[in-house]
OpenMM code with the backbone's topology and positions (N, CA, C; nanometers):
from openmm import Vec3, app, unit

residues = "LEU ASP ARG LEU PHE LYS ALA ARG ASP SER ALA VAL GLN SER LEU ALA PHE ARG GLU TYR LEU ALA ALA ALA LYS HIS GLN ARG MET VAL ARG LYS ARG ALA LEU ARG LEU ALA THR ALA VAL VAL PHE GLY LEU LEU GLU ASP THR LEU ARG CYS TRP LYS GLN LEU SER LEU THR GLN LYS ALA GLU ARG GLU THR GLU LEU ALA GLN THR MET ALA ALA ASN ALA GLU SER GLU ASN ARG ARG LEU ARG GLU GLU VAL ALA SER LEU LEU ALA ARG LEU ASN GLU ARG SER ALA VAL LEU GLU SER ARG GLU GLU GLU VAL ILE VAL LEU ARG GLU ALA TYR GLU GLU VAL ARG ARG GLY LYS ASP ALA ALA THR ARG ASP LEU GLU LYS ALA ARG ALA GLY TRP GLU GLU SER GLU LEU ALA".split()
positions = [
    Vec3(-7.5790, 5.1975, 0.2762),
    Vec3(-7.4515, 5.2159, 0.2124),
    Vec3(-7.3385, 5.1842, 0.3109),
    Vec3(-7.3605, 5.2256, 0.4300),
    Vec3(-7.2629, 5.1986, 0.5338),
    Vec3(-7.2457, 5.0488, 0.5521),
    Vec3(-7.3514, 4.9778, 0.5471),
    Vec3(-7.3436, 4.8333, 0.5605),
    Vec3(-7.2695, 4.7713, 0.4436),
    Vec3(-7.2934, 4.8289, 0.3331),
    Vec3(-7.2273, 4.7781, 0.2137),
    Vec3(-7.0763, 4.7980, 0.2253),
    Vec3(-7.0370, 4.9145, 0.2732),
    Vec3(-6.8948, 4.9390, 0.2932),
    Vec3(-6.8356, 4.8447, 0.3974),
    Vec3(-6.9146, 4.8235, 0.5027),
    Vec3(-6.8672, 4.7337, 0.6060),
    Vec3(-6.8544, 4.5913, 0.5524),
    Vec3(-6.9515, 4.5493, 0.4719),
    Vec3(-6.9468, 4.4150, 0.4155),
    Vec3(-6.8287, 4.4027, 0.3210),
    Vec3(-6.8109, 4.5147, 0.2421),
    Vec3(-6.6977, 4.5113, 0.1505),
    Vec3(-6.5672, 4.5068, 0.2273),
    Vec3(-6.5519, 4.5848, 0.3317),
    Vec3(-6.4323, 4.5847, 0.4140),
    Vec3(-6.4115, 4.4492, 0.4777),
    Vec3(-6.5225, 4.3923, 0.5218),
    Vec3(-6.5162, 4.2602, 0.5834),
    Vec3(-6.4711, 4.1568, 0.4815),
    Vec3(-6.5202, 4.1654, 0.3599),
    Vec3(-6.4821, 4.0720, 0.2553),
    Vec3(-6.3351, 4.0905, 0.2185),
    Vec3(-6.2943, 4.2172, 0.2101),
    Vec3(-6.1545, 4.2457, 0.1770),
    Vec3(-6.0648, 4.1925, 0.2878),
    Vec3(-6.1077, 4.2152, 0.4136),
    Vec3(-6.0295, 4.1651, 0.5250),
    Vec3(-6.0248, 4.0128, 0.5239),
    Vec3(-6.1390, 3.9509, 0.4941),
    Vec3(-6.1459, 3.8058, 0.4889),
    Vec3(-6.0560, 3.7530, 0.3780),
    Vec3(-6.0605, 3.8186, 0.2632),
    Vec3(-5.9747, 3.7781, 0.1512),
    Vec3(-5.8276, 3.7997, 0.1867),
    Vec3(-5.7986, 3.9127, 0.2476),
    Vec3(-5.6611, 3.9410, 0.2874),
    Vec3(-5.6144, 3.8388, 0.3902),
    Vec3(-5.7054, 3.8032, 0.4833),
    Vec3(-5.6696, 3.7048, 0.5840),
    Vec3(-5.6441, 3.5701, 0.5193),
    Vec3(-5.7266, 3.5316, 0.4224),
    Vec3(-5.7069, 3.4057, 0.3509),
    Vec3(-5.5756, 3.4080, 0.2736),
    Vec3(-5.5476, 3.5204, 0.2107),
    Vec3(-5.4216, 3.5328, 0.1388),
    Vec3(-5.3047, 3.5251, 0.2352),
    Vec3(-5.3234, 3.5915, 0.3517),
    Vec3(-5.2207, 3.5851, 0.4544),
    Vec3(-5.1990, 3.4416, 0.4984),
    Vec3(-5.3087, 3.3660, 0.5220),
    Vec3(-5.2977, 3.2259, 0.5629),
    Vec3(-5.2296, 3.1431, 0.4542),
    Vec3(-5.2671, 3.1673, 0.3287),
    Vec3(-5.2066, 3.0930, 0.2181),
    Vec3(-5.0574, 3.1249, 0.2083),
    Vec3(-5.0231, 3.2527, 0.2254),
    Vec3(-4.8833, 3.2928, 0.2188),
    Vec3(-4.8058, 3.2317, 0.3357),
    Vec3(-4.8682, 3.2327, 0.4535),
    Vec3(-4.8021, 3.1732, 0.5694),
    Vec3(-4.7822, 3.0233, 0.5496),
    Vec3(-4.8846, 2.9565, 0.4945),
    Vec3(-4.8726, 2.8128, 0.4680),
    Vec3(-4.7608, 2.7869, 0.3668),
    Vec3(-4.7575, 2.8707, 0.2610),
    Vec3(-4.6542, 2.8567, 0.1590),
    Vec3(-4.5156, 2.8816, 0.2212),
    Vec3(-4.5077, 2.9824, 0.3068),
    Vec3(-4.3813, 3.0140, 0.3719),
    Vec3(-4.3356, 2.8988, 0.4619),
    Vec3(-4.4309, 2.8346, 0.5343),
    Vec3(-4.3957, 2.7196, 0.6166),
    Vec3(-4.3433, 2.6060, 0.5294),
    Vec3(-4.4079, 2.5822, 0.4145),
    Vec3(-4.3616, 2.4771, 0.3236),
    Vec3(-4.2206, 2.5089, 0.2723),
    Vec3(-4.2020, 2.6371, 0.2379),
    Vec3(-4.0697, 2.6773, 0.1888),
    Vec3(-3.9662, 2.6588, 0.2992),
    Vec3(-4.0001, 2.6966, 0.4226),
    Vec3(-3.9080, 2.6797, 0.5356),
    Vec3(-3.8773, 2.5319, 0.5598),
    Vec3(-3.9808, 2.4469, 0.5528),
    Vec3(-3.9599, 2.3027, 0.5720),
    Vec3(-3.8668, 2.2490, 0.4645),
    Vec3(-3.8917, 2.2901, 0.3390),
    Vec3(-3.8046, 2.2449, 0.2311),
    Vec3(-3.6613, 2.2932, 0.2532),
    Vec3(-3.6478, 2.4193, 0.2923),
    Vec3(-3.5150, 2.4740, 0.3170),
    Vec3(-3.4473, 2.4004, 0.4327),
    Vec3(-3.5248, 2.3700, 0.5371),
    Vec3(-3.4696, 2.2970, 0.6516),
    Vec3(-3.4264, 2.1561, 0.6095),
    Vec3(-3.5091, 2.0874, 0.5298),
    Vec3(-3.4723, 1.9537, 0.4813),
    Vec3(-3.3456, 1.9604, 0.3963),
    Vec3(-3.3412, 2.0608, 0.3090),
    Vec3(-3.2246, 2.0774, 0.2230),
    Vec3(-3.0999, 2.1076, 0.3066),
    Vec3(-3.1128, 2.1968, 0.4022),
    Vec3(-2.9988, 2.2308, 0.4886),
    Vec3(-2.9550, 2.1085, 0.5691),
    Vec3(-3.0529, 2.0305, 0.6188),
    Vec3(-3.0208, 1.9092, 0.6944),
    Vec3(-2.9453, 1.8108, 0.6056),
    Vec3(-2.9938, 1.7944, 0.4827),
    Vec3(-2.9279, 1.7034, 0.3894),
    Vec3(-2.7858, 1.7508, 0.3602),
    Vec3(-2.7682, 1.8809, 0.3427),
    Vec3(-2.6350, 1.9359, 0.3156),
    Vec3(-2.5440, 1.9132, 0.4356),
    Vec3(-2.5954, 1.9403, 0.5557),
    Vec3(-2.5145, 1.9221, 0.6770),
    Vec3(-2.4750, 1.7754, 0.6922),
    Vec3(-2.5725, 1.6848, 0.6743),
    Vec3(-2.5387, 1.5427, 0.6857),
    Vec3(-2.4411, 1.4992, 0.5768),
    Vec3(-2.4566, 1.5537, 0.4585),
    Vec3(-2.3614, 1.5246, 0.3507),
    Vec3(-2.2216, 1.5725, 0.3876),
    Vec3(-2.2156, 1.6927, 0.4426),
    Vec3(-2.0858, 1.7453, 0.4862),
    Vec3(-2.0265, 1.6602, 0.5982),
    Vec3(-2.1121, 1.6172, 0.6927),
    Vec3(-2.0650, 1.5303, 0.7999),
    Vec3(-2.0115, 1.3989, 0.7440),
    Vec3(-2.0831, 1.3387, 0.6495),
    Vec3(-2.0367, 1.2148, 0.5875),
    Vec3(-1.9029, 1.2363, 0.5164),
    Vec3(-1.8924, 1.3476, 0.4429),
    Vec3(-1.7668, 1.3780, 0.3744),
    Vec3(-1.6534, 1.3977, 0.4746),
    Vec3(-1.6824, 1.4664, 0.5852),
    Vec3(-1.5815, 1.4891, 0.6887),
    Vec3(-1.5370, 1.3574, 0.7499),
    Vec3(-1.6337, 1.2713, 0.7828),
    Vec3(-1.5993, 1.1401, 0.8398),
    Vec3(-1.5174, 1.0575, 0.7417),
    Vec3(-1.5545, 1.0609, 0.6143),
    Vec3(-1.4810, 0.9876, 0.5126),
    Vec3(-1.3378, 1.0421, 0.5020),
    Vec3(-1.3243, 1.1753, 0.5076),
    Vec3(-1.1906, 1.2360, 0.5016),
    Vec3(-1.1083, 1.1975, 0.6240),
    Vec3(-1.1697, 1.1984, 0.7421),
    Vec3(-1.0981, 1.1592, 0.8639),
    Vec3(-1.0530, 1.0145, 0.8546),
    Vec3(-1.1430, 0.9303, 0.8054),
    Vec3(-1.1079, 0.7897, 0.7911),
    Vec3(-0.9918, 0.7745, 0.6925),
    Vec3(-0.9989, 0.8441, 0.5816),
    Vec3(-0.8922, 0.8386, 0.4813),
    Vec3(-0.7618, 0.8919, 0.5401),
    Vec3(-0.7710, 1.0000, 0.6178),
    Vec3(-0.6526, 1.0561, 0.6822),
    Vec3(-0.5930, 0.9554, 0.7794),
    Vec3(-0.6796, 0.8900, 0.8552),
    Vec3(-0.6335, 0.7883, 0.9500),
    Vec3(-0.5641, 0.6747, 0.8763),
    Vec3(-0.6232, 0.6282, 0.7666),
    Vec3(-0.5618, 0.5211, 0.6878),
    Vec3(-0.4288, 0.5671, 0.6276),
    Vec3(-0.4249, 0.6920, 0.5832),
    Vec3(-0.3019, 0.7464, 0.5255),
    Vec3(-0.1923, 0.7535, 0.6309),
    Vec3(-0.2284, 0.8015, 0.7507),
    Vec3(-0.1298, 0.8096, 0.8584),
    Vec3(-0.0819, 0.6705, 0.8973),
    Vec3(-0.1742, 0.5748, 0.9020),
    Vec3(-0.1361, 0.4378, 0.9349),
    Vec3(-0.0405, 0.3836, 0.8283),
    Vec3(-0.0719, 0.4085, 0.7021),
    Vec3(0.0144, 0.3623, 0.5929),
    Vec3(0.1521, 0.4288, 0.6023),
    Vec3(0.1556, 0.5574, 0.6388),
    Vec3(0.2838, 0.6261, 0.6539),
    Vec3(0.3648, 0.5647, 0.7666),
    Vec3(0.2985, 0.5352, 0.8799),
    Vec3(0.3696, 0.4727, 0.9917),
    Vec3(0.4220, 0.3353, 0.9506),
    Vec3(0.3392, 0.2575, 0.8798),
    Vec3(0.3830, 0.1258, 0.8344),
    Vec3(0.4983, 0.1381, 0.7354),
    Vec3(0.4933, 0.2385, 0.6503),
    Vec3(0.6018, 0.2614, 0.5544),
    Vec3(0.7307, 0.2970, 0.6277),
    Vec3(0.7208, 0.3848, 0.7282),
    Vec3(0.8390, 0.4202, 0.8067),
    Vec3(0.8951, 0.2979, 0.8780),
    Vec3(0.8050, 0.2161, 0.9337),
    Vec3(0.8491, 0.0944, 1.0016),
    Vec3(0.9174, 0.0001, 0.9032),
    Vec3(0.8588, -0.0150, 0.7844),
    Vec3(0.9186, -0.1022, 0.6823),
    Vec3(1.0554, -0.0488, 0.6389),
    Vec3(1.0684, 0.0837, 0.6262),
    Vec3(1.1975, 0.1422, 0.5890),
    Vec3(1.3013, 0.1188, 0.6983),
    Vec3(1.2575, 0.1333, 0.8240),
    Vec3(1.3490, 0.1089, 0.9357),
    Vec3(1.3925, -0.0370, 0.9365),
    Vec3(1.2954, -0.1263, 0.9165),
    Vec3(1.3274, -0.2691, 0.9143),
    Vec3(1.4213, -0.3008, 0.7978),
    Vec3(1.3988, -0.2393, 0.6830),
    Vec3(1.4852, -0.2624, 0.5672),
    Vec3(1.6272, -0.2112, 0.5951),
    Vec3(1.6374, -0.0948, 0.6595),
    Vec3(1.7700, -0.0414, 0.6933),
    Vec3(1.8392, -0.1334, 0.7932),
    Vec3(1.7639, -0.1815, 0.8925),
    Vec3(1.8222, -0.2741, 0.9903),
    Vec3(1.8664, -0.4038, 0.9226),
    Vec3(1.7832, -0.4538, 0.8315),
    Vec3(1.8175, -0.5769, 0.7600),
    Vec3(1.9423, -0.5559, 0.6736),
    Vec3(1.9510, -0.4402, 0.6096),
    Vec3(2.0689, -0.4100, 0.5267),
    Vec3(2.1938, -0.4026, 0.6138),
    Vec3(2.1804, -0.3389, 0.7291),
    Vec3(2.2935, -0.3294, 0.8222),
    Vec3(2.3341, -0.4683, 0.8708),
    Vec3(2.2360, -0.5489, 0.9061),
    Vec3(2.2650, -0.6858, 0.9519),
    Vec3(2.3275, -0.7672, 0.8385),
    Vec3(2.2772, -0.7491, 0.7167),
    Vec3(2.3319, -0.8180, 0.6000),
    Vec3(2.4783, -0.7790, 0.5780),
    Vec3(2.5069, -0.6495, 0.5909),
    Vec3(2.6438, -0.6008, 0.5753),
    Vec3(2.7340, -0.6611, 0.6830),
    Vec3(2.6855, -0.6631, 0.8076),
    Vec3(2.7625, -0.7187, 0.9177),
    Vec3(2.7902, -0.8675, 0.8947),
    Vec3(2.6865, -0.9391, 0.8486),
    Vec3(2.7039, -1.0820, 0.8226),
    Vec3(2.8011, -1.1067, 0.7078),
    Vec3(2.7967, -1.0234, 0.6053),
    Vec3(2.8922, -1.0369, 0.4941),
    Vec3(3.0350, -1.0170, 0.5436),
    Vec3(3.0532, -0.9158, 0.6286),
    Vec3(3.1866, -0.8912, 0.6835),
    Vec3(3.2316, -1.0097, 0.7685),
    Vec3(3.1401, -1.0636, 0.8471),
    Vec3(3.1743, -1.1789, 0.9313),
    Vec3(3.2088, -1.3005, 0.8460),
    Vec3(3.1315, -1.3231, 0.7393),
    Vec3(3.1598, -1.4351, 0.6491),
    Vec3(3.2955, -1.4153, 0.5811),
    Vec3(3.3241, -1.2923, 0.5404),
    Vec3(3.4534, -1.2651, 0.4770),
    Vec3(3.5665, -1.2911, 0.5760),
    Vec3(3.5483, -1.2500, 0.7004),
    Vec3(3.6496, -1.2746, 0.8036),
    Vec3(3.6679, -1.4244, 0.8265),
    Vec3(3.5566, -1.4967, 0.8345),
    Vec3(3.5650, -1.6418, 0.8549),
    Vec3(3.6316, -1.7110, 0.7363),
    Vec3(3.6014, -1.6647, 0.6141),
    Vec3(3.6660, -1.7219, 0.4959),
    Vec3(3.8164, -1.6946, 0.4969),
    Vec3(3.8544, -1.5755, 0.5389),
    Vec3(3.9975, -1.5436, 0.5465),
    Vec3(4.0657, -1.6351, 0.6476),
    Vec3(4.0026, -1.6531, 0.7644),
    Vec3(4.0603, -1.7431, 0.8656),
    Vec3(4.0667, -1.8861, 0.8144),
    Vec3(3.9618, -1.9278, 0.7432),
    Vec3(3.9597, -2.0627, 0.6871),
    Vec3(4.0708, -2.0808, 0.5849),
    Vec3(4.0915, -1.9807, 0.5015),
    Vec3(4.2004, -1.9878, 0.4027),
    Vec3(4.3359, -1.9951, 0.4711),
    Vec3(4.3531, -1.9157, 0.5786),
    Vec3(4.4797, -1.9210, 0.6527),
    Vec3(4.5006, -2.0599, 0.7118),
    Vec3(4.3980, -2.1122, 0.7745),
    Vec3(4.4096, -2.2444, 0.8365),
    Vec3(4.4291, -2.3526, 0.7314),
    Vec3(4.3653, -2.3355, 0.6160),
    Vec3(4.3826, -2.4314, 0.5077),
    Vec3(4.5263, -2.4300, 0.4582),
    Vec3(4.5829, -2.3106, 0.4474),
    Vec3(4.7226, -2.3007, 0.4042),
    Vec3(4.8145, -2.3656, 0.5074),
    Vec3(4.7870, -2.3395, 0.6364),
    Vec3(4.8676, -2.4021, 0.7420),
    Vec3(4.8529, -2.5535, 0.7358),
    Vec3(4.7297, -2.6005, 0.7164),
    Vec3(4.7041, -2.7443, 0.7087),
    Vec3(4.7767, -2.8059, 0.5896),
    Vec3(4.7736, -2.7386, 0.4744),
    Vec3(4.8449, -2.7895, 0.3574),
    Vec3(4.9945, -2.7990, 0.3839),
    Vec3(5.0510, -2.6956, 0.4485),
    Vec3(5.1954, -2.7001, 0.4769),
    Vec3(5.2253, -2.8118, 0.5770),
    Vec3(5.1361, -2.8322, 0.6729),
    Vec3(5.1564, -2.9411, 0.7680),
    Vec3(5.1416, -3.0768, 0.7003),
    Vec3(5.0482, -3.0863, 0.6039),
    Vec3(5.0342, -3.2116, 0.5293),
    Vec3(5.1623, -3.2409, 0.4519),
    Vec3(5.2210, -3.1356, 0.3949),
    Vec3(5.3477, -3.1535, 0.3235),
    Vec3(5.4563, -3.1981, 0.4201),
    Vec3(5.4593, -3.1389, 0.5413),
    Vec3(5.5569, -3.1791, 0.6419),
    Vec3(5.5361, -3.3250, 0.6815),
    Vec3(5.4079, -3.3645, 0.6963),
    Vec3(5.3772, -3.5035, 0.7319),
    Vec3(5.4262, -3.5982, 0.6227),
    Vec3(5.4053, -3.5605, 0.4979),
    Vec3(5.4508, -3.6445, 0.3864),
    Vec3(5.6022, -3.6571, 0.3899),
    Vec3(5.6698, -3.5433, 0.4102),
    Vec3(5.8158, -3.5464, 0.4160),
    Vec3(5.8616, -3.6324, 0.5332),
    Vec3(5.7975, -3.6131, 0.6511),
    Vec3(5.8352, -3.6924, 0.7689),
    Vec3(5.8055, -3.8404, 0.7470),
    Vec3(5.6956, -3.8728, 0.6808),
    Vec3(5.6612, -4.0123, 0.6529),
    Vec3(5.7654, -4.0745, 0.5604),
    Vec3(5.8039, -3.9992, 0.4586),
    Vec3(5.9072, -4.0492, 0.3674),
    Vec3(6.0387, -4.0700, 0.4420),
    Vec3(6.0724, -3.9728, 0.5289),
    Vec3(6.1959, -3.9869, 0.6070),
    Vec3(6.1862, -4.1076, 0.6989),
    Vec3(6.0719, -4.1265, 0.7599),
    Vec3(6.0510, -4.2419, 0.8484),
    Vec3(6.0668, -4.3711, 0.7699),
    Vec3(6.0089, -4.3774, 0.6501),
    Vec3(6.0192, -4.4971, 0.5663),
    Vec3(6.1654, -4.5234, 0.5312),
    Vec3(6.2384, -4.4161, 0.4988),
    Vec3(6.3801, -4.4332, 0.4664),
    Vec3(6.4568, -4.4841, 0.5884),
    Vec3(6.4278, -4.4260, 0.7059),
    Vec3(6.4952, -4.4708, 0.8288),
    Vec3(6.4586, -4.6146, 0.8576),
    Vec3(6.3329, -4.6510, 0.8413),
    Vec3(6.2902, -4.7884, 0.8685),
    Vec3(6.3569, -4.8846, 0.7716),
    Vec3(6.3622, -4.8475, 0.6433),
    Vec3(6.4304, -4.9331, 0.5456),
    Vec3(6.5788, -4.9476, 0.5813),
    Vec3(6.6352, -4.8308, 0.6243),
    Vec3(6.7762, -4.8345, 0.6646),
    Vec3(6.7951, -4.9227, 0.7880),
    Vec3(6.7019, -4.9127, 0.8827),
    Vec3(6.7099, -4.9953, 1.0035),
    Vec3(6.6951, -5.1418, 0.9677),
    Vec3(6.5978, -5.1726, 0.8804),
    Vec3(6.5787, -5.3110, 0.8372),
    Vec3(6.7054, -5.3641, 0.7679),
    Vec3(6.7632, -5.2813, 0.6841),
    Vec3(6.8856, -5.3218, 0.6134),
    Vec3(6.9990, -5.3412, 0.7142),
    Vec3(7.0042, -5.2466, 0.8112),
    Vec3(7.1099, -5.2578, 0.9135),
    Vec3(7.0876, -5.3813, 0.9982),
    Vec3(6.9613, -5.4117, 1.0297),
    Vec3(6.9305, -5.5309, 1.1090),
    Vec3(6.9688, -5.6553, 1.0299),
    Vec3(6.9404, -5.6621, 0.9021),
    Vec3(6.9776, -5.7774, 0.8199),
    Vec3(7.1285, -5.7905, 0.8126),
    Vec3(7.1951, -5.6749, 0.7941),
    Vec3(7.3423, -5.6784, 0.7886),
    Vec3(7.3989, -5.7272, 0.9203),
    Vec3(7.3341, -5.6770, 1.0308),
    Vec3(7.3799, -5.7195, 1.1630),
    Vec3(7.3573, -5.8680, 1.1825),
    Vec3(7.2449, -5.9194, 1.1399),
    Vec3(7.2168, -6.0625, 1.1535),
    Vec3(7.3113, -6.1440, 1.0662),
    Vec3(7.3388, -6.0937, 0.9485),
    Vec3(7.4351, -6.1629, 0.8620),
    Vec3(7.5729, -6.1638, 0.9277),
    Vec3(7.6078, -6.0481, 0.9843),
    Vec3(7.7392, -6.0395, 1.0498),
    Vec3(7.7426, -6.1319, 1.1705),
    Vec3(7.6354, -6.1364, 1.2497),
    Vec3(7.6299, -6.2252, 1.3658),
    Vec3(7.6345, -6.3705, 1.3198),
    Vec3(7.5591, -6.4000, 1.2150),
    Vec3(7.5596, -6.5374, 1.1638),
    Vec3(7.6996, -6.5724, 1.1146),
    Vec3(7.7633, -6.4771, 1.0478),
    Vec3(7.9001, -6.4996, 0.9995),
    Vec3(7.9958, -6.5149, 1.1165),
    Vec3(7.9782, -6.4391, 1.2184),
    Vec3(8.0634, -6.4458, 1.3368),
    Vec3(8.0435, -6.5782, 1.4074),
    Vec3(7.9132, -6.6186, 1.4204),
    Vec3(7.8843, -6.7467, 1.4870),
    Vec3(7.9451, -6.8614, 1.4058),
    Vec3(7.9395, -6.8560, 1.2758),
    Vec3(7.9988, -6.9612, 1.1926),
    Vec3(8.1499, -6.9618, 1.2088),
    Vec3(8.2091, -6.8432, 1.2168),
    Vec3(8.3528, -6.8373, 1.2328),
    Vec3(8.3924, -6.8851, 1.3723),
    Vec3(8.3095, -6.8652, 1.4689),
    Vec3(8.3393, -6.9133, 1.6041),
    Vec3(8.3233, -7.0642, 1.6065),
    Vec3(8.2282, -7.1158, 1.5388),
    Vec3(8.2056, -7.2596, 1.5364),
    Vec3(8.3146, -7.3266, 1.4522),
    Vec3(8.3658, -7.2662, 1.3615),
    Vec3(8.4680, -7.3257, 1.2754),
    Vec3(8.6005, -7.3130, 1.3359),
] * unit.nanometer
topology = app.Topology()
chain = topology.addChain("A")
for resn in residues:
    res = topology.addResidue(resn, chain)
    for name in ("N", "CA", "C"):
        topology.addAtom(name, app.Element.getBySymbol(name[0]), res)
């Protein structure tokens, strides 16, 4: 009977040991699965983090480019305003000079007309003088 109890205890222990081994094997499989899942989650999070950093970097770059473009646009607007003022100033000077030139052209026309009148008068006076000299020479000869 004692042997029977020992055999039964031995069988129970053997069965318990087998169950323990099966449970340990199952637990290792569960741990491996959990580790794989955790690894996948961590790598997924790392990928998401890298993607976010990249997006943040692109966003910051776009913001810097936008600020640069705004600065360039403001500078261009300022330069455009300055050039408009300069063109307006040059047009005003051109109009003044054009008015002066027109008045001088009128003076030239008046002076030319006066010169023509003086020349005609001189020509007439020269003809009269030649006629008078010719008349005088004829009277001296006669």
